[in-house]
VMD Tcl script that draws the C-alpha trace (Angstrom):
set ca {
  {-120.04 -1.88 -15.88}
  {-120.42 1.64 -14.44}
  {-119.74 0.56 -11.60}
  {-115.73 -0.08 -11.93}
  {-116.07 3.60 -13.88}
  {-114.72 3.99 -17.74}
  {-113.80 1.44 -19.53}
  {-110.41 0.67 -20.66}
  {-109.64 2.18 -24.08}
  {-105.85 2.48 -24.35}
  {-103.86 0.15 -23.06}
  {-100.53 1.85 -23.01}
  {-102.22 4.71 -20.79}
  {-103.10 1.77 -18.05}
  {-99.57 -0.04 -18.58}
  {-97.98 3.69 -17.33}
  {-100.66 4.73 -14.62}
  {-99.97 0.81 -13.38}
  {-96.72 0.49 -13.74}
  {-95.59 4.70 -12.39}
  {-97.01 3.51 -9.27}
  {-95.77 -0.14 -8.99}
  {-92.93 -0.37 -5.97}
  {-89.71 -2.70 -6.77}
  {-89.46 -4.78 -4.65}
  {-93.18 -6.49 -6.31}
  {-91.00 -7.70 -10.22}
  {-89.85 -11.77 -8.59}
  {-91.78 -13.81 -8.35}
  {-94.16 -13.50 -5.85}
  {-95.14 -16.88 -3.23}
  {-96.25 -16.03 0.12}
  {-93.53 -18.67 1.15}
  {-91.90 -20.00 -1.58}
  {-89.91 -22.92 0.37}
  {-91.96 -23.66 2.58}
  {-93.65 -27.36 2.76}
  {-96.81 -26.04 4.54}
  {-98.31 -22.56 5.51}
  {-101.05 -21.52 6.85}
  {-103.36 -18.43 5.57}
  {-106.83 -17.30 6.69}
  {-109.80 -16.47 4.58}
  {-112.89 -15.54 5.61}
  {-112.17 -15.83 9.21}
  {-111.47 -19.35 8.25}
  {-106.96 -20.82 8.77}
  {-106.14 -23.53 6.46}
  {-102.81 -24.94 6.13}
  {-102.10 -25.27 2.44}
  {-99.15 -27.80 1.46}
  {-96.85 -26.67 -0.78}
  {-94.32 -28.80 -3.27}
  {-90.60 -26.08 -3.18}
  {-89.34 -29.03 -5.44}
  {-91.97 -28.12 -8.24}
  {-91.28 -24.50 -7.83}
  {-87.79 -25.16 -8.76}
  {-88.30 -27.13 -11.21}
  {-89.11 -25.21 -14.76}
  {-92.98 -25.97 -13.94}
  {-95.41 -23.23 -11.95}
  {-98.86 -24.04 -9.84}
  {-96.02 -25.38 -7.12}
  {-96.56 -23.19 -4.11}
  {-98.77 -20.33 -2.79}
  {-99.05 -17.07 -4.99}
  {-99.37 -13.94 -2.91}
  {-101.79 -12.20 -4.93}
  {-104.09 -15.87 -4.29}
  {-104.87 -14.80 -0.39}
  {-105.66 -11.34 -1.39}
  {-107.97 -11.99 -3.94}
  {-109.78 -14.65 -1.94}
  {-109.97 -12.67 1.57}
  {-111.20 -10.00 -0.61}
  {-114.33 -12.62 -2.31}
  {-114.85 -13.68 0.77}
  {-115.48 -10.25 2.97}
  {-115.47 -7.12 1.06}
  {-119.09 -5.32 0.34}
  {-117.54 -4.31 -2.69}
  {-116.54 -7.16 -4.37}
  {-119.89 -8.76 -3.33}
  {-121.26 -5.06 -5.16}
  {-119.21 -6.55 -8.34}
  {-121.41 -9.80 -8.02}
  {-123.69 -8.98 -7.94}
  {-123.77 -6.52 -11.17}
  {-122.61 -9.87 -12.64}
  {-125.95 -11.31 -11.74}
  {-124.34 -13.46 -8.99}
  {-122.61 -15.98 -11.42}
  {-123.28 -19.62 -9.94}
  {-120.77 -21.68 -11.65}
  {-116.73 -20.61 -11.66}
  {-114.01 -21.17 -13.11}
  {-111.02 -21.07 -12.02}
  {-108.49 -20.79 -14.61}
  {-104.15 -21.48 -13.28}
  {-105.73 -22.90 -9.72}
  {-102.02 -24.52 -9.34}
  {-102.14 -25.51 -5.48}
  {-104.65 -23.10 -4.16}
  {-108.61 -24.08 -3.17}
  {-108.43 -20.51 -1.73}
  {-110.95 -18.29 -3.85}
  {-112.99 -22.06 -4.04}
  {-112.81 -21.95 -0.90}
  {-113.80 -17.79 -0.96}
  {-117.19 -19.30 -3.23}
  {-118.34 -21.67 -1.49}
  {-121.78 -19.59 0.09}
  {-122.28 -18.59 -3.74}
  {-121.75 -20.81 -6.32}
  {-123.34 -23.90 -7.51}
  {-120.32 -25.36 -9.15}
  {-116.70 -24.55 -9.10}
  {-114.10 -25.43 -10.99}
  {-110.79 -25.68 -10.39}
  {-108.40 -25.98 -13.54}
  {-104.23 -26.23 -14.24}
  {-102.00 -28.79 -15.50}
  {-102.04 -32.69 -14.53}
  {-99.27 -32.57 -11.85}
  {-100.87 -30.01 -9.13}
  {-103.97 -33.00 -8.81}
  {-102.42 -34.04 -5.72}
  {-101.44 -31.19 -3.54}
  {-104.95 -29.26 -4.95}
  {-106.96 -31.85 -3.56}
  {-105.17 -32.70 -0.27}
  {-105.13 -28.48 0.22}
  {-109.02 -28.30 -0.77}
  {-109.91 -31.28 2.03}
  {-107.63 -29.33 4.50}
  {-110.29 -26.39 3.54}
  {-113.32 -28.64 3.93}
  {-113.82 -28.21 0.21}
  {-114.84 -31.93 -0.61}
  {-114.44 -33.28 -4.68}
  {-117.89 -34.48 -5.69}
  {-117.18 -37.22 -7.42}
  {-119.91 -38.02 -8.61}
  {-120.71 -34.99 -10.92}
  {-116.07 -35.68 -11.88}
  {-117.11 -39.08 -13.03}
  {-120.40 -37.58 -15.03}
  {-118.84 -34.86 -17.03}
  {-115.33 -37.79 -18.00}
  {-118.46 -39.63 -18.98}
  {-119.65 -37.03 -20.91}
  {-116.44 -36.40 -22.99}
  {-116.57 -39.51 -24.99}
  {-120.16 -38.48 -25.99}
  {-120.87 -35.68 -28.87}
  {-122.19 -32.72 -27.25}
  {-125.44 -32.02 -29.79}
  {-127.25 -29.80 -26.09}
  {-126.55 -30.10 -22.52}
  {-130.05 -30.34 -20.68}
  {-130.73 -27.65 -17.79}
  {-133.00 -29.96 -16.16}
  {-130.40 -32.34 -15.35}
  {-127.90 -29.62 -14.20}
  {-130.97 -27.78 -11.89}
  {-130.95 -30.18 -9.25}
  {-131.23 -29.96 -5.81}
  {-128.31 -28.59 -3.60}
  {-127.60 -27.79 -0.58}
  {-123.96 -26.65 -1.44}
  {-121.31 -25.85 -3.49}
  {-119.75 -28.89 -6.06}
  {-116.23 -28.47 -6.79}
  {-113.98 -30.68 -9.39}
  {-110.23 -30.42 -10.61}
  {-110.08 -30.94 -14.51}
  {-106.98 -30.74 -15.93}
  {-106.39 -27.82 -18.53}
  {-103.79 -27.15 -20.47}
  {-103.85 -23.74 -22.39}
  {-100.94 -25.01 -24.40}
  {-102.48 -27.52 -26.10}
  {-106.12 -27.91 -25.19}
  {-108.45 -27.08 -26.51}
  {-111.28 -26.03 -24.73}
  {-115.24 -28.12 -25.65}
  {-118.64 -27.38 -24.17}
  {-118.10 -30.94 -22.09}
  {-115.86 -29.01 -20.45}
  {-118.49 -27.20 -18.95}
  {-120.73 -30.25 -17.75}
  {-123.33 -30.56 -16.31}
  {-123.75 -26.56 -16.18}
  {-124.37 -25.29 -20.18}
  {-121.66 -23.17 -19.28}
  {-119.95 -20.98 -17.06}
  {-121.18 -17.66 -15.55}
  {-117.64 -16.07 -14.23}
  {-113.79 -17.04 -15.21}
  {-111.19 -16.30 -12.03}
  {-107.32 -15.87 -13.31}
  {-105.16 -15.36 -10.18}
  {-101.75 -14.55 -11.07}
  {-101.91 -17.13 -14.48}
  {-100.22 -14.68 -16.32}
  {-95.98 -14.30 -15.50}
  {-94.05 -14.84 -18.54}
  {-95.04 -13.69 -23.12}
  {-95.73 -16.42 -23.90}
  {-98.54 -17.70 -21.72}
  {-100.47 -14.36 -23.10}
  {-102.06 -16.05 -26.42}
  {-103.42 -19.29 -25.35}
  {-104.51 -17.74 -21.65}
  {-106.22 -15.22 -24.06}
  {-107.31 -18.06 -26.34}
  {-108.72 -19.99 -23.80}
  {-110.66 -17.60 -22.09}
  {-112.31 -16.48 -25.60}
  {-113.69 -19.73 -26.05}
  {-115.29 -20.18 -22.65}
  {-117.42 -17.01 -22.99}
  {-118.17 -17.52 -25.89}
  {-120.27 -20.95 -24.45}
  {-122.32 -18.67 -22.11}
  {-122.90 -16.06 -25.59}
  {-124.34 -19.38 -27.59}
  {-125.92 -20.94 -24.86}
  {-127.94 -17.10 -24.74}
  {-128.33 -17.36 -27.99}
  {-130.06 -20.57 -28.08}
  {-132.21 -19.71 -24.75}
  {-135.36 -16.77 -26.08}
  {-135.42 -16.88 -21.88}
  {-132.47 -15.75 -21.21}
  {-133.11 -12.32 -22.87}
  {-132.72 -9.54 -20.62}
  {-132.44 -5.25 -20.70}
  {-129.02 -5.63 -18.74}
  {-125.82 -6.07 -20.92}
  {-124.05 -8.63 -18.19}
  {-126.54 -11.15 -18.15}
  {-125.54 -12.83 -21.21}
  {-121.67 -12.98 -20.27}
  {-119.39 -15.02 -18.73}
  {-117.06 -12.36 -17.46}
  {-113.07 -12.50 -16.36}
  {-111.62 -11.15 -13.37}
  {-108.01 -11.66 -13.83}
  {-105.73 -10.95 -11.34}
  {-102.22 -10.24 -11.44}
  {-99.14 -8.82 -9.46}
  {-97.14 -5.76 -10.91}
  {-93.61 -7.22 -12.19}
  {-92.86 -7.22 -15.41}
  {-93.80 -4.23 -17.50}
  {-93.84 -6.07 -21.38}
  {-95.60 -9.09 -20.02}
  {-98.48 -6.81 -18.66}
  {-97.89 -4.61 -21.60}
  {-98.98 -7.94 -24.15}
  {-101.34 -9.37 -21.67}
  {-103.33 -5.48 -22.22}
  {-103.10 -5.07 -25.22}
  {-104.47 -8.68 -26.84}
  {-106.90 -8.84 -23.96}
  {-108.27 -5.64 -25.00}
  {-108.51 -6.52 -28.47}
  {-111.02 -9.19 -27.60}
  {-112.31 -8.08 -24.37}
  {-113.93 -4.97 -23.60}
  {-111.89 -4.33 -19.77}
  {-112.26 -2.48 -17.04}
  {-110.12 -1.97 -13.97}
  {-111.25 -2.12 -10.37}
  {-110.46 0.29 -8.45}
  {-108.78 1.54 -5.80}
  {-111.10 2.62 -3.71}
  {-112.85 -0.67 -3.81}
  {-109.80 -2.53 -2.71}
  {-107.99 -3.31 0.55}
  {-104.52 -1.50 0.04}
  {-102.60 -4.51 -0.22}
  {-104.52 -5.30 -3.09}
  {-103.86 -2.26 -4.53}
  {-101.66 -0.82 -7.46}
  {-99.15 0.76 -5.14}
  {-98.70 -2.52 -3.08}
  {-97.95 -3.84 -6.59}
  {-101.38 -5.36 -7.65}
  {-104.20 -4.96 -9.81}
  {-107.80 -6.66 -11.08}
  {-109.39 -5.86 -14.52}
  {-112.78 -6.43 -14.92}
  {-113.20 -8.32 -18.73}
  {-116.34 -9.06 -21.20}
  {-116.39 -10.52 -23.69}
  {-116.89 -7.67 -27.51}
  {-119.83 -8.53 -29.72}
  {-118.48 -10.76 -32.46}
}
mol new
graphics top color blue
foreach p $ca { graphics top sphere $p radius 0.5 }
foreach p [lrange $ca 0 end-1] q [lrange $ca 1 end] { graphics top cylinder $p $q radius 0.2 }
display resetview
């Protein structure tokens, strides 16, 4: 991953370097407008009106409003040549999973020109508002694929036929699948109809230490499917180390250094980790503005 510079080897140093630049104003839970019933955001030149649920935010649940980092990340993916270069280095991922999407379809919107399948995932209570916002963003849910996935969950997973998956598509396929990191274990059927995911995106998912272990476990489980797929497919061998990997892109708003430290210390045990350098990001997504993006690849077992 020479594009991103030096691999992170010292989590404590990374924590210090980031929080030495962090403005105190970002230490709250950042939302575009947590009290509004709807917000208007622009991604890739498209204006999208997103419905929100301030009542959900006022409860013990997260995900009812639009996080501040998500529109910035989606805009970067949809407009930045640096983001395009990164995705090229990751072998143009076609099958994408978003963890902890909340009610926002914005990152999926950014991937519409690139992805074959894009799966939004979060706890089930966000589904109604997310699907409304998907429609507002012009992302039509693939009902056939969603039904196929539900039926597939009830069958034993011996293998997933690639021929079935490689059907002709004129546009991306979008779907939502409930996933609770604390209660659910991801199985191969979660990837259906693809044999695995190429990329995992997590935008502002880590806001307390209790989430860290199960978030990390979920990322590991998903990435292992790609490794297993390529080991069983001789035609997938390549001199490129990233060709047989499912990468994770983790975007965060810098709040508690204790939460960040808990995440990075556990994550580097299981993943090789790089920070996206400031020169590849707009000013509003850089650490001095209170945000950071890391790219991770599963370590060899």
